[in-house]
Structure formats: structure tokens, C-alpha cells
N, C-alpha and C positions, 0 to 999 in steps of 0.2 A: 461390213456395212458398205454399200456402194454410195458414192457421192458424185455430184457434178461439180466440175472445176471450171471457173470462168477467169479470164484475165482482162485487166483494163487495157485500154489502148496505151501504147508507148508514148509518153509525153516528152517533148524536147525541152521543156522548161525546168528540168531537174526533178520533177515529180516521179517517184519510183513507180514501177509497174506493180499493181496490186493483184492478188489472187483472192477470189471469192469462192468459198466452198459451201455448197448447199446440199441438203439431203437429196437423194435420188427418189423422185416420185412426185405426185401431185401436190404434196404439202410444201414443196420448195417455192420460195418467193424471195425476190430481191427486196431487202429491207428498204423502206421508204427513204431513209437518209442516204442510201447508196444508189438511188435510181438516176441521179444526174450523171453518174459515171457511165461511159460507154463500155459495156462488157461484151466480151466475145467468148463463146463457148470454146473450151480448150479440151476437156476430156471427161469421161466417166471413169472413176478409179475407186480403188479400195480406200477406206478412211486412213489407212496407215501407209499409203503409197508415198514413195520418195519425192514425187513432184510436189506434194503438199508440205513436206518438211516437218511435220508434227507427228506425235505418236497417236495411235488409234484412240486411246483414252481421252486425250486432250480434244481431239476432233469430235468424238461422240459426245463428250460432256458439253462442249460449246454449242453443238447442234441441238442438244436437248434443252439447254438453257436459253440460248439466243436465237436459234434457228439458222445460224450461219457462222462461218469462220472467215475472218478477213486477215490475210497474211501477205507476205511478199516473197518472191523467189529468193531473196537474201536470207530469209529465216532458215532455209534449208542449209545454206552455206555456213551460217553461224552455228547451227546445231552440229554440223559435221566437224567444224573447227573445235568446238567445245568438247566434243567426245574424243577427239584425236589424242592419243597418248603423247606426252612430251618426251623429248629425248633427254637422257641423263645430263647432257651438257647444258640444258637451259633450265 
């Protein structure tokens, strides 16, 4: 499944950058409660692309239920850290 990925403007007040994932196609619409945010198109990608940081099932399920996915670039790093094997010393 192809999706469109948008990023919010980088804020200097400590607000983290957000990523908005929408379906690819005419049914895609920014939800009303997120329209105040200034979004910039980032990429068209597969639903399981590493830039999103979530699994295909999670993305497709959220898109089917809510019509969008809202995440942060940090989600990708957290997922990678959680999946990393620990050394026997720790």
C-alpha cells in the first residue's frame, strides 16, 4: 500500500516534529483537528517504509480506522532500540 507522508514545520519551542501519514489517493484528507498545523509534503512511500517507523499492519489498520497515522521521527528510533538485542553484559 502506498501512502503520502507529511512533516510538520520544525518548531523552536520544544514541540517535536510530527509525521502525518495519509492514504495515497483522492480519499486522503488532513483531519480537521490537524489542519492548524503547517504540513509539508515529504514523500510517497510504502506503508512499511522505515521513514514511518511502524509496521505495515499498524499503518494499514490505523488508516482503515482513522484515515490517518500521526507519529514522530522518534518512533522509528524507539522501535529500533526496542528491537536491538542486548549484550550479555547488560
